[in-house]
TIFI-960617 format. One record per residue (C-alpha): residue number from 1; residue in one letter; chain; x, y, z. Coordinates in pm, whole numbers, plus 50000, padded with zeros to 5 digits. Example, Ala and Ser with C-alpha at 12.3 -4.5 7.8 and 13.67 -1.06 7.14 Angstrom:
BEGIN
NODE   volum   rolum   domi      px      py      pz
NODE       1       a      A   51230   49550   50780
NODE       2       s      A   51367   49894   50714
//
This chain:
BEGIN
NODE   volum   rolum   domi      px      py      pz
NODE       1       m      A   60144   16471   05473
NODE       2       r      A   60230   16131   05617
NODE       3       i      A   60216   15906   05313
NODE       4       l      A   60234   15530   05276
NODE       5       l      A   60363   15444   04929
NODE       6       v      A   60236   15103   04812
NODE       7       h      A   60454   15022   04513
NODE       8       n      A   60455   14742   04259
NODE       9       p      A   60827   14706   04177
NODE      10       k      A   60743   14521   03855
NODE      11       a      A   60524   14798   03714
NODE      12       g      A   60645   15075   03489
NODE      13       s      A   60999   15147   03375
NODE      14       k      A   61329   15226   03544
NODE      15       e      A   61194   15577   03600
NODE      16       h      A   60935   15427   03834
NODE      17       e      A   61160   15283   04104
NODE      18       g      A   61025   15295   04459
NODE      19       e      A   61335   15473   04585
NODE      20       d      A   61285   15751   04330
NODE      21       f      A   60922   15796   04435
NODE      22       i      A   61021   15818   04802
NODE      23       k      A   61284   16081   04722
NODE      24       a      A   61033   16283   04518
NODE      25       l      A   60776   16268   04798
NODE      26       k      A   61028   16383   05058
NODE      27       k      A   61145   16661   04827
NODE      28       a      A   60782   16777   04804
NODE      29       g      A   60773   16803   05183
NODE      30       h      A   60601   16477   05274
NODE      31       k      A   60694   16211   05526
NODE      32       a      A   60689   15893   05320
NODE      33       t      A   60726   15525   05404
NODE      34       y      A   60756   15238   05157
NODE      35       q      A   60564   14912   05120
NODE      36       s      A   60611   14672   04830
NODE      37       s      A   60287   14525   04696
NODE      38       k      A   60478   14203   04628
NODE      39       e      A   60567   14146   04992
NODE      40       k      A   60362   14066   05301
NODE      41       g      A   60282   14347   05538
NODE      42       i      A   60036   14572   05353
NODE      43       a      A   59761   14523   05612
NODE      44       k      A   60004   14595   05896
NODE      45       a      A   60143   14902   05719
NODE      46       l      A   59792   15040   05664
NODE      47       k      A   59722   15027   06038
NODE      48       k      A   59988   15289   06102
NODE      49       r      A   59883   15653   06124
NODE      50       v      A   59903   15802   05776
NODE      51       d      A   59720   16080   05593
NODE      52       l      A   59728   15920   05249
NODE      53       v      A   59785   15583   05083
NODE      54       l      A   59958   15644   04751
NODE      55       v      A   59960   15348   04513
NODE      56       a      A   60228   15332   04243
NODE      57       g      A   60127   15053   04010
NODE      58       g      A   59852   14925   03785
NODE      59       d      A   59491   14830   03846
NODE      60       g      A   59578   14509   04031
NODE      61       t      A   59795   14693   04282
NODE      62       v      A   59529   14961   04332
NODE      63       s      A   59263   14696   04397
NODE      64       k      A   59486   14516   04648
NODE      65       a      A   59541   14830   04856
NODE      66       a      A   59179   14944   04820
NODE      67       r      A   59044   14607   04940
NODE      68       h      A   59242   14640   05262
NODE      69       l      A   59118   14996   05320
NODE      70       v      A   58753   14902   05265
NODE      71       a      A   58778   14591   05484
NODE      72       m      A   58923   14808   05763
NODE      73       n      A   58649   15073   05721
NODE      74       s      A   58938   15315   05690
NODE      75       e      A   58881   15685   05633
NODE      76       v      A   59232   15732   05496
NODE      77       p      A   59208   15836   05130
NODE      78       l      A   59379   15657   04844
NODE      79       s      A   59549   15814   04545
NODE      80       v      A   59726   15669   04243
NODE      81       l      A   60048   15709   04049
NODE      82       p      A   59938   15523   03732
NODE      83       v      A   60245   15329   03619
NODE      84       g      A   60068   15010   03512
NODE      85       t      A   59957   14914   03163
NODE      86       a      A   59581   14975   03139
NODE      87       n      A   59537   15205   03443
NODE      88       n      A   59157   15185   03421
NODE      89       f      A   59112   15295   03783
NODE      90       a      A   59329   15604   03740
NODE      91       r      A   59163   15688   03407
NODE      92       s      A   58821   15681   03572
NODE      93       l      A   58939   15944   03820
NODE      94       g      A   59093   16168   03555
NODE      95       f      A   59453   16112   03663
NODE      96       c      A   59621   16202   03336
NODE      97       l      A   59935   16373   03470
NODE      98       s      A   60277   16211   03500
NODE      99       a      A   60383   16057   03831
NODE     100       k      A   60621   16349   03886
NODE     101       e      A   60344   16606   03831
NODE     102       l      A   60101   16418   04054
NODE     103       i      A   60351   16411   04340
NODE     104       e      A   60414   16783   04303
NODE     105       r      A   60038   16852   04325
NODE     106       l      A   59948   16620   04612
NODE     107       n      A   59892   16910   04851
NODE     108       d      A   59634   17055   04610
NODE     109       g      A   59420   16741   04608
NODE     110       k      A   59066   16711   04739
NODE     111       c      A   58903   16420   04919
NODE     112       g      A   58613   16249   04743
NODE     113       t      A   58431   15918   04763
NODE     114       f      A   58424   15607   04548
NODE     115       d      A   58153   15340   04534
NODE     116       v      A   58267   14982   04587
NODE     117       g      A   58122   14658   04458
NODE     118       l      A   58050   14380   04706
NODE     119       a      A   58007   14024   04579
NODE     120       r      A   57868   13750   04802
NODE     121       g      A   57902   13384   04708
NODE     122       p      A   58056   13053   04817
NODE     123       w      A   58376   13241   04906
NODE     124       g      A   58195   13464   05155
NODE     125       k      A   58238   13824   05042
NODE     126       r      A   58484   14005   04819
NODE     127       y      A   58518   14363   04702
NODE     128       f      A   58569   14488   04348
NODE     129       f      A   58640   14834   04212
NODE     130       e      A   58654   14821   03831
NODE     131       g      A   58385   14568   03757
NODE     132       a      A   58278   14206   03734
NODE     133       g      A   58156   13991   03451
NODE     134       a      A   58166   13677   03244
NODE     135       g      A   58184   13555   02889
NODE     136       l      A   58442   13642   02626
NODE     137       f      A   58672   13855   02841
NODE     138       a      A   58666   13630   03150
NODE     139       d      A   58733   13324   02935
NODE     140       y      A   59023   13507   02770
NODE     141       m      A   59169   13575   03114
NODE     142       r      A   59148   13202   03193
NODE     143       a      A   59289   13083   02859
NODE     144       p      A   59656   12977   02837
NODE     145       k      A   59874   13254   02701
NODE     146       r      A   60025   13212   02358
NODE     147       d      A   60391   13125   02304
NODE     148       g      A   60596   13415   02439
NODE     149       k      A   60869   13392   02173
NODE     150       k      A   60720   13677   01973
NODE     151       d      A   60848   14027   02030
NODE     152       k      A   60689   14198   02325
NODE     153       p      A   60482   14513   02253
NODE     154       k      A   60696   14826   02259
NODE     155       s      A   60438   15049   02428
NODE     156       k      A   60132   15033   02651
NODE     157       a      A   59912   15119   02353
NODE     158       e      A   60057   14831   02153
NODE     159       a      A   60006   14595   02448
NODE     160       m      A   59639   14696   02472
NODE     161       r      A   59593   14664   02096
NODE     162       s      A   59743   14315   02107
NODE     163       h      A   59487   14204   02368
NODE     164       v      A   59197   14355   02174
NODE     165       k      A   59316   14187   01855
NODE     166       e      A   59316   13849   02031
NODE     167       l      A   58970   13912   02178
NODE     168       r      A   58845   13993   01829
NODE     169       r      A   58994   13670   01694
NODE     170       r      A   58828   13463   01966
NODE     171       l      A   58493   13638   01924
NODE     172       q      A   58455   13507   01568
NODE     173       t      A   58392   13152   01693
NODE     174       y      A   58292   13219   02054
NODE     175       r      A   57961   13060   02156
NODE     176       a      A   57708   13261   02355
NODE     177       r      A   57632   13099   02691
NODE     178       q      A   57322   13081   02905
NODE     179       w      A   57320   13293   03220
NODE     180       e      A   57043   13331   03478
NODE     181       i      A   57060   13697   03578
NODE     182       e      A   56824   13919   03776
NODE     183       v      A   56895   14292   03799
NODE     184       d      A   56693   14499   04048
NODE     185       g      A   56417   14237   04026
NODE     186       i      A   56412   14230   03644
NODE     187       d      A   56491   13899   03471
NODE     188       l      A   56768   13946   03214
NODE     189       s      A   56848   13577   03170
NODE     190       g      A   56959   13463   02828
NODE     191       h      A   57252   13365   02610
NODE     192       y      A   57536   13617   02632
NODE     193       l      A   57863   13659   02445
NODE     194       l      A   57968   13874   02737
NODE     195       w      A   57813   14066   03023
NODE     196       h      A   57972   14311   03262
NODE     197       v      A   57886   14493   03581
NODE     198       m      A   58076   14820   03546
NODE     199       n      A   58173   15037   03841
NODE     200       i      A   58399   15255   03626
NODE     201       r      A   58407   15331   03253
NODE     202       s      A   58658   15072   03132
NODE     203       v      A   58789   14725   03208
NODE     204       g      A   59074   14504   03089
NODE     205       p      A   59262   14642   02786
NODE     206       v      A   59081   14977   02825
NODE     207       l      A   58750   14843   02692
NODE     208       t      A   58525   15142   02755
NODE     209       l      A   58201   14950   02798
NODE     210       a      A   58021   15217   03003
NODE     211       a      A   58138   15559   02889
NODE     212       d      A   57896   15743   03121
NODE     213       a      A   57968   15540   03435
NODE     214       k      A   58025   15745   03748
NODE     215       t      A   58230   15634   04046
NODE     216       n      A   58007   15786   04316
NODE     217       d      A   57647   15761   04193
NODE     218       g      A   57548   15466   04412
NODE     219       a      A   57486   15241   04111
NODE     220       f      A   57648   14998   03869
NODE     221       d      A   57617   14995   03490
NODE     222       f      A   57510   14667   03331
NODE     223       v      A   57627   14590   02978
NODE     224       g      A   57538   14268   02798
NODE     225       a      A   57609   14147   02444
NODE     226       r      A   57396   13869   02298
NODE     227       e      A   57432   13670   01977
NODE     228       k      A   57255   13939   01775
NODE     229       d      A   57525   14186   01886
NODE     230       r      A   57821   13985   01754
NODE     231       d      A   57876   14202   01444
NODE     232       l      A   57861   14520   01655
NODE     233       l      A   58130   14381   01884
NODE     234       l      A   58347   14279   01590
NODE     235       d      A   58321   14631   01443
NODE     236       y      A   58411   14782   01781
NODE     237       f      A   58718   14561   01814
NODE     238       d      A   58818   14635   01453
NODE     239       a      A   58811   15008   01527
NODE     240       r      A   59018   14961   01843
NODE     241       v      A   59279   14752   01661
NODE     242       a      A   59299   15023   01394
NODE     243       g      A   59363   15283   01663
NODE     244       k      A   59032   15462   01604
NODE     245       r      A   58806   15609   01870
NODE     246       r      A   58476   15424   01876
NODE     247       k      A   58202   15439   02137
NODE     248       f      A   58093   15100   02264
NODE     249       p      A   57782   15017   02059
NODE     250       l      A   57563   14878   02338
NODE     251       r      A   57372   15083   02592
NODE     252       a      A   57443   15043   02962
NODE     253       s      A   57164   15041   03220
NODE     254       l      A   57192   15149   03584
NODE     255       f      A   57115   14914   03872
NODE     256       t      A   57206   14854   04237
NODE     257       k      A   57167   14480   04294
NODE     258       m      A   57226   14167   04086
NODE     259       r      A   57146   13805   04157
NODE     260       l      A   57280   13532   03932
NODE     261       r      A   57280   13155   03927
NODE     262       w      A   57628   13024   03859
NODE     263       n      A   57687   12671   03733
NODE     264       k      A   58008   12645   03531
NODE     265       w      A   58175   12937   03356
NODE     266       p      A   58441   13164   03510
NODE     267       l      A   58362   13506   03653
NODE     268       h      A   58606   13792   03688
NODE     269       f      A   58617   14046   03969
NODE     270       d      A   58855   14320   03854
NODE     271       d      A   59161   14124   03737
NODE     272       e      A   59093   13811   03944
NODE     273       l      A   58903   13501   03831
NODE     274       w      A   58661   13281   04021
NODE     275       p      A   58680   12992   04060
NODE     276       a      A   59058   12978   04081
NODE     277       k      A   59228   12695   03892
NODE     278       d      A   59299   12504   04214
NODE     279       e      A   58950   12562   04358
NODE     280       t      A   58660   12316   04358
NODE     281       p      A   58340   12523   04351
NODE     282       p      A   57986   12392   04409
NODE     283       k      A   57801   12266   04102
NODE     284       r      A   57547   12548   04129
NODE     285       c      A   57523   12849   04355
NODE     286       e      A   57369   13192   04386
NODE     287       i      A   57589   13500   04373
NODE     288       q      A   57483   13852   04470
NODE     289       l      A   57646   14179   04368
NODE     290       i      A   57556   14502   04545
NODE     291       v      A   57688   14859   04569
NODE     292       k      A   57851   14990   04885
NODE     293       d      A   57798   15364   04854
NODE     294       s      A   58105   15581   04910
NODE     295       a      A   58293   15296   05084
NODE     296       l      A   58634   15417   04968
NODE     297       r      A   58785   15762   05006
NODE     298       i      A   58981   15901   04713
NODE     299       w      A   59235   16184   04703
NODE     300       r      A   59167   16349   04367
NODE     301       i      A   59439   16546   04192
NODE     302       e      A   59333   16744   03887
//
């Protein structure tokens, strides 16, 4: 196959160098070209004739490449070498093999489809693939990071546990906030500790908020936690910090369209926040989130 490798050079370890991936792809019989996700030129590279876009990186790198493909209405499939930290996108597709094994099995893959989220607001339109939401997690993304003098986590699991531990600490004093939300014509407005529109099962530090979410069912999963759910959230975070498996305690509901009135608090779309720190948004505005059925092609390797 003719493969474009979109690689995040800062993701993974020394075993995940772009040059090594290119060599492995050529050894497997593919014609591979390289594009760094940290440099300009992704859109131009995607316009060249290729059979597959292979992303080596984390969720942010996957979203960057996927946004370009969807905006171009491309029929070229995307696949993932999950060398990031959380790898929520890859997890949702069942990519549990090593990068080496995935490359060796590329020829055995099958093309499938993936639903894409479309958000319309003051910015125009933007696509998202993992999910969108507000409250505790979005505010944590916006908050200044703690002093980096402490030892860095030694593993991905420890890094995720560290984030969950901090979310748990913040939740103890976090105030629920009023949101005006309408889902498929049903008013769900109220005070929320957090709410999320899930396109896949997990978000952020592998918070599996919608365990039954499907990536090609033409619908989102809505999950919302109100003040009465605070203790349930604390218990869930406690279990995660302790390394225990625990199903998220709140039920998700399917929907296809959301309308919300925004007036102050940050929203996240995948790993990006709106409004950006240097952006001056309107005081109030309406935002719509809808599903674009099967807007992205995926090369599944099992």
